[in-house]
N, C-alpha and C positions, 0 to 999 in steps of 0.2 A: 698133613700138618707140617711134616718135615720140610716140604718145599716152601710152605708159607714162612716158616721161621727162617730158613736158609736165605731166601730171597730178600726178606725184609731186613734181617739183622745185618746184612752186609753194609747197607747204607747207614744203619744206626751206628755201627762200629766206626765207620769213616767219619761220621758226625762227631762221635766221642773223641776221636783222635785230634780234632780241632783243625783239620787240614782245610776245611771249607768254612768260610764265614758267610752266613746267609742273612739277608735282610728281607723280611716279608712284610708287605703292607697290603692287606686285602680287605675288601669290603663286601660283605655278603648280605643278602636278604634271605634269612632263614635257610631252608634247604634249596630255595631258588635264589642262588647267590650271584651277585655281580662281582666279578673278579677284576680288580683294577690295579693290583699290585705288581711290583717288579721284584725279582729275586734272582740270585745266581743259581746256576744249575748244580745240583748234587747228583753225581752219577755214581754207580757202584764201581769203585776203582779197582776192585780185586775180583778175580774169578776164583773163589775159594774151593778147595777140594773137599770132598765129603769127609775125608779124614780130619781136615782142619775144622770142619763144621762140628764133628762129634767132640773134638777136644774142647772147643769153645762152649758147646752146649753143656758139657759136664761141669765146667767151671761155673757157669751160671746157675746150674742146678744146685751146686754146693752153696753158692751165695744165697740163694733163696731159702734153702733149708736153714742156714745159720742165722740169717738176718730178717727173714720174712720180707716185708715191703715197707721198710721204715722211711717215712718222709723226712727224717732227720739224719739220713745217712751222710749228707754233706751239705754245705752251704750252697744255696742256689746262686748260679752265675747269671749275670745279665745276658750272657750270650745265649742262654737257654730260654730267654724270655718269651712271654706271651706273643705268639704269632696270632693269637686269637683275640685281638683287641679291636676288631673291626667296627663297623658301624652298628649302632645299637639296634638296628632292625633285624639283626641276625637271628635271634632266637625268640620266637614268638611263643605260641602255645605249644609247648613240647610236653613231653611225657607228663610231668607233673604240672603242666601248663605253666611255664615260667611265669606267665603273667599273673597267676594267682599265687602260686607257691612262693614264688620268688625267692625261695631259698636258693633255688638253683643259681641262682645267680641270680644258670644260666647258666647269675650269671646266667642263670638260664639265660635270660635275655640280656646279655651284655657281652657277648663274644661273637666271633665271626666264623664259626665252623660250618662246614657244609652239613655235617651230620651232627647236629647239636646234640650235643650231648643233650641236649634237650631232647631232641628227637630220639630218645632211646628206642630205636625202632624195633619192631617185632622181627625176630629172626626170619629172614626170607620173605617178609612181607613187602609188597611193592607200594604199600600205603604207609609212608613213613610217619605221617601224623597220627593215624589211628593205631598203628601197629604197637607202639610202645604202651599206649593206653590199655590195649588188650592184656598186656603183661601184668598191669597193676590193677585193672578193674576186676579184681580177683574172684568174682562170684560167677558161678555157672548159672546162666539165666535162660538156657535153651528151652527149658520146659515152660517158663513164663512167657516166652515169645511165640509159642506154638499157637496155631489157629484154634486149637481145641480149648484154649484157656481165654477165649474172648471175654467171657463174663468177668473173669478174674482181673483181666487187664482194665476193664471198665471200672471195676471197684477200686483198684489201686490207682487208677487215673484220678478219681475223685479225691482220694486221700492225698495224692501227689499235689493236686491243685490247692488243697487246704494247707499243705506244708509250704508250698511256694508263696502263697499270698499272706501267710501269717507273719507277724513281726519276727525278726531274726532270732531273738533270744527266747521265743516261746514255743519252739517246735515240740518239745517234750509235752508241754501242756496240751497242744493240739492233738497229739497222739493219744494221750490219756483220755481226753474228752471223746475222741472218736470211739474208743473201746467202751467207755461208759455209756455211750449212746446206743450200745448194742451191736456195733459193727465188728465183724471178725477181721483180724489182721493176721494173715499167714506170713510165715517167714519168707515165702516166695514173693509176697507183696513188698516186704521190706527191701529185699534185694533188688527188685525191679525199680522201686522208688529211688534206692541208693544210686543205681546206675543212671537213671534219668537226671538226678541232681548233679552227678558228676559231669554229665554231658553239658549241663548248663553252667558248670563251674561254680556251683553253689556248695562248696566244700564244707562250710560251717554248718549248714543245714543237714548235709549228708552225715556229718560226724554226729550230730545230735540224734539223728534217727538211729544210727548204729548203737550209740550209747544207751538209748531208751530200750532197744531190743535185746541188749546183752543179757539181761536177767530173765528174759521171756523165752528165748530160743537157745537151742544148743548150737554153738558156733563150731565151725570147722576151722582148720588152719587158714584157709583162704579168707574166711570171714574175719578172723583176727588180723590177718595181714591187711585186709581192706581198711579196717579201723585204724591200724598202725599208719597206713599210707595217708589217710585223712588227718590223723593227728599231726603227722609231720608237716602236711600242707598248711594246716590251720594254726597249729601251736608251736611248730618248730621242732628241730631235731632233739633237743634236750627232753622235752615232754614225751616225744615218740620213744626215746630210749628208755625212759622210766616206764612207759606203758609195756614195753617188751617184758619187763620183769613181772608184770601182772598176768601175762598170758600163761595158761597152764603149761607145764613143761612138756606134756605130751603133744601139744600143738605148737611148740616153739621150734619149728624146723626150718628147712631150707627156704620155703616160700616166705616166711616171716623175715628172715635175715636178708634175703636178696631184695625184699621190698624196702627194708631200711637202707640197705646199701645203695639202691637206686636213688633214694631221696638224699642221701649224703652226696652223691654225685650231682644231683640237681642243685643242691645247695653249694656246690663247689667246695665242700669241706674235705680236702685231701686227707688230712690226718685221720679223721673219723672214718672215711671210706676205707682206708688201708686197715684201720683197726677192726672194722667189721669183717672185711675180707679175711684177715688173719684169724679172727675168732671163728669164722665158719670152718676154716681149716682145722683149728684146734678142736672144735666140737665134732669133727669127722663128718660134717655135712657135705653133700655132693656139691662141688663147685661147677655149676653148669656153664654153658657158653654165655648165658645171659649175665651171670655174675662176672665172668671174666671180661665180657664186653664192657661192663660198667667201668672197670679199672682201666681198660684200654682207652676208653673215652675220656676218663679223668686225666690220664697221663698224656693223651694227645693234646690236651689243653695246658697242662702244667709242666710236664717234664717228659718229652718224647723219648728220651733215652730209656726210660723205665718200661716202655711198651715191650721191649725185648724180653724183660723178665716175665711178663704175663704170657707171652708167646711160648717161652720155655716151659712155664707151668702147664699151659694147655697141652704141650707136647708130652710132658711127663705123665700127665693124668689122662691122656688120650681123650681130651675134650676137643671135639671136632669144630673147626671154625664155621661160622654161619655167613650168610650173605652180609649181615651187619659187620662182622669181623673184617671181611674182605673190603667192604666199603670204607671202613675206618683206615685200613692200610693204604688203599688206593688214594684216598683223600689226603693222607699224610704225605705220601710220595708226591702227589700233585702240588701240594702247598710249597714244596721246595723245588718245583719245576723239574723234578726227576722223572721225566716222561718215559724214558726207557725202563726205569724201575717200576713205574706205574703199569706199563704195558705187561711187564713180567708177572706182576701180581695177578693181573686179569688172566693171563695165560695159565698160571698155576690154578687159579679159581676154576677155570674150565676143565683142566686136567683132573681136578678133584671131583668132577661131576656136578659142580654147581654153576648153573647158567646165570650170567649177569641179568639183573632185572632193570626196569626202566630207570630206577634211581641210580643204579650203578653207571649206566650209560650217561646219565645226566651229569654225574660227578666227573666222569672222564672227559666229556665234551667241554665242560667249563674250564677244566684245567688245560685242555688242548688250546682253547681260545686264549687263555691267560698267557700261555707259553708261546703263542704265535703259530701254533700248528693248525691253521685254519682248515686246510684240506682234511685233516684227520677229524676235526670237529664236525665238518659237513658230512663226512662219511658216516659218522656215528648217528647224526640226526636222520640221515636217509635210512639207515638200518633200523632205527626206532620206528620210523614211519612205515616201513615195509611197502608192499605193493599197493595196499588199499587201506586208507585211514579207517574205514569201517571195521576192519579186522584188528586195528591197533588203536582203538579209541583212548585207551588208558595213557597213550603216549602224548596226547594233545597238550596236556598241561605243561609238560616238559618242553615240547617243541615250540610252544609260543614264546617261552623265555629264551630258549637257545637261539632261535632265529632272530630275536631282537638283539641278543648279544652279538650276533654275526652281522647285524645291521641290515638284515633282509626284511624290509618292511612288507614287501609283496607276499612273502611267505607267511608272515604273521597274519596278514589280512586273510590269506587263503585258509589257514588253519582255523582262525576265529569264525570265518564264514561257515565252515563245515560244522562246527559244534555250537554256534551261537544260539540256535533255536531251542536247544534243550541242554545248554551248558550246565555242568554241575558246579559245585562250590569251588573246587580246585581250579577248574578251567577259568572261572570268572576272576579269581585272584590272579592267576597267571596272565590273563588278558590285560588286566589293569596294570600289572607290572610291566608287561611287554610294551603296551601302548605308551606308558609313561617314559620308558627308556628311549622310545623313538620320538619323544616330544609330541606325541599325539594326545595332548591333555584332554581335549574335548571328548575324544573317543574313550579315554579311560574313565571319564566322568559318566559317560553314557552306560558303560558296563556296570558301574555302581548303581545307577538308576534301574537298570534291568534286574539286578539282584534284589533291590527293594520291592519291585513289583512282584517278583516271583516268590520271594520269601518275606514274610511279614516282618521278621526281625533277623536280618543278615548277621552272620558272625562278625565279630569285631575285626577279624583278619581282613575282611573285604575293605573296611574303612581304613585300617592302618596301612594297607598297601597303597591306597590312593593318597593317604597322608604322606607316605614316603615320596611319592611323586611330587607333591607340593614342596616338600623339603628340598628335594634335589633340584627344583626349579625356583627356589627362593620365593615361593608364593605365600607370604606370611598371612595376609588377610584370608585367603582361601583356606589355609591350614587351620586358622583359628575358628573359622565358620564350621569346618568339618568336625572339629572336636566338639563344638556345641551340638551339632547334629548327632554325634555319637552318644553324648550324654542324654539327649532327649530320647534316643532310641533304646536306652537302657544298656548300652555297651559298657564293658569294663574300661575305665580310664586308668591304665596301669603303666608300667615301665616303658612300654613301647611308645605310648602316646607322650609320656613325659619327655622321653628322649627327642621325639620329633619337635615338640614345642620348644625345648631348649635349643635345638639346632636352628630352628626357624628364627628365633629371636637373636641368637648369636650372629647368624648370617645378616640379619637386619641391623646389626650394630648395637643391639639392646642387651648387653651382657648382664647388666644389673637385673633386668627383668627375667632373664634366663636363670640367674642365680636365685631369684625369689621363687620361681616355679619349682626349681629343684628342692629348695628348702621346704616348701609346702608339701611336696611329694614325700619327703623324708618323714615329715611330721605325721603323715597318715599311718605309718608303721605297719600297714597290712602287707605291703610288698616293698622290696628295695629296688632303687633305680639301677640301671645298667652301669657297669664300670665306665663305659664309653660316655655316658651322660655326665658323670663327674669330670672325666678327662676333657670333654669339649669345653667346659667352662674354665677348668684349670689352665688349659692351653692359652686362653685369652689373657688370664691374669699373668701367666708366665711371660708372654710377649711384652706386657707392659712393665714387668718387673715389680708387680704389686705383691710384695711378700705377705702382707697381712691377709689378703683375701685368698692367696694361693695356699697358705697354711690352713686357713679355715676349711677350704675344700679338701685338702689333704686329711685333715682331722675327720671330716665327715666320711671320707672314703674308708678310713680305718674303722670307723664305727660300723660301717656297712659290711666290713669283712674284706675290703679290697686293699688293705694296707701293705701286706707282705708281697709286693710286686716291684719289679724293677722300674717300670715306667713312671709310677707316681713320684719316686725319688728323683728320677731324671728330670721330670717337669719341675719339681720343687727346686732342684739345684739350678736349673736354667733360670728360674725366677730370681734367685739370689744373684746370679751372674748379671742378668739384665738390670736388676735393681741396684747393682754395685754395692751389695750388702754382704758382710761376712756371715757365714752360717756356723754358729757354735754347736758343737756336739753332733754334727751330722754323721760322722763316722760311727759313733755309738748308736745313733738311732737306726742306722742301716744294720748294724750287727745285731741289734735286738730283734729285727725282723728277719734275721737269717738270710740277709742279702749280701752277696759277695760282689764287690764292684768290678766291672770290666775295666779294660784299659781306658776306654772313653770316659766312663764314670769316674775313674780315679783322677783323670785329668781335670774333670769338672770340680771334683772335691778340692783339688789343689788350688783352683782359682778362688774358691770361697773360704779357704782356710784362714781363719782370723790370726793365726800365729805363723803364717808363712814368712819366710825370709826374703827380703828384697835388698838390692844394693844399698839403699838408704838406711834400712833398718840395721843392716850389718855394721855400717859405719857408726851408727848411734849406740849400738849395744856395748 
């Protein structure tokens, strides 16, 4: 852990010193991300001695003890701003499935991180999508899944079907009637049904099932945590926090609080996440790597300098970093094109006895490509592939996208040919993404058709990946038709689809239609749109100098929880400049959001200051 802190904190400190100014503009597709940005390189400028390291470590320890992790420690600077504002396709169905919770953002779905925070991955798991879900699908169902319980599974299957087909608000009535008809419902049936409903993203129904069972069965801490997680997904953080108070004190432990913490991160509520983390410390609860990773993930998106504080805390408490921890640090280094620093983290990881998994190699290769180290990226791809693909099948989904990013169409065709006959879900999604990037639109569509034939109801991710292909190629008609097909197939039409439709119409010059789509999406109130969706429309109004409509979008962004950011104010100021309109009270508005203007933003403020002095005004005064 000392090596991790030492190697990472060097660049954090140089960043804090302000010696390097970085611009990052990246665009990612969930954890399979397309990197298109450019940025200056941040290298570790100092080779610090261990003596210096210990001195710095002690000062940070003191700071954490005295101040905890306050999000109000200082005003946010525009220089620290979201490097995570990529294209809205970045965070799809992540831990709390951004698409449904949408507390996350995402955000869950509205930022551009490799490891989304959404993807609150399972420590050490190579399956980033399912890993984090395992952390929060908190019930032990091994017994229910054994072959010995076939009859029980058949019974619970009938009840599950009744729950799924019932009207959304009548789930408790269905369960009552089931019991009244003489059917036995065991707790294991409830937990199995709960898991199946989660997999189908039917969180409202799953919550009703647990509410119904609360008075009938004895709950463990994990059962309470499962209900807490569903409450946060369906009813929001406020209701979830109230529910914590209802949990018996004996069961109000680390699992409950870390579940709430994860949902705060998914909702991108920094203040509440820090509050929960500090409460866990005050209660003397063990702060596991999972909890620490949540804060690292949060700070990676909001204030990267604070990541050092968590690393110090992990060092002090002897919390060992996991694969997920290393992936976060590797990705953060890569975002700033600090390739040598990224390589050092990987070296440290191996020295600590943790071997990089496919997802780690995937992150490294994409950052190599972004920084122009093509040879290094190809070497990583070859290492992932190994001598025989049959022995490394799990790497196929990553290789498809990596080879497409490298422009190696023949390699993409080769990999897809190898796994096409029995391709799994992840490989199909990767194939659509790869084919689309190579402008093989017909082939991408064929992969979707293959998934339809193989699975009666493919996941919405398969559709949305093809939808992104249509967006990237300005295929408005095809995109609209695909959304209709998604609706007919019963797919969730959520933030990812809204973002695609908005982008399609903006590219077609139909900004007003895009605005209407966003407005209708907001009115649904079940999920919130990506930050990028608002930004896409606001940028168009900003270019036109349309102050009225830009202010309208800005207001909607604030209502969605995206107000306290640098970029919305920059866009708004740019609108006033282009519209040649003075902006009254803009300084006060920024101060109210705890935004400290950078030199560039200060210059923009001066341009729209209604009371600024000019040669003519000075003569007349």
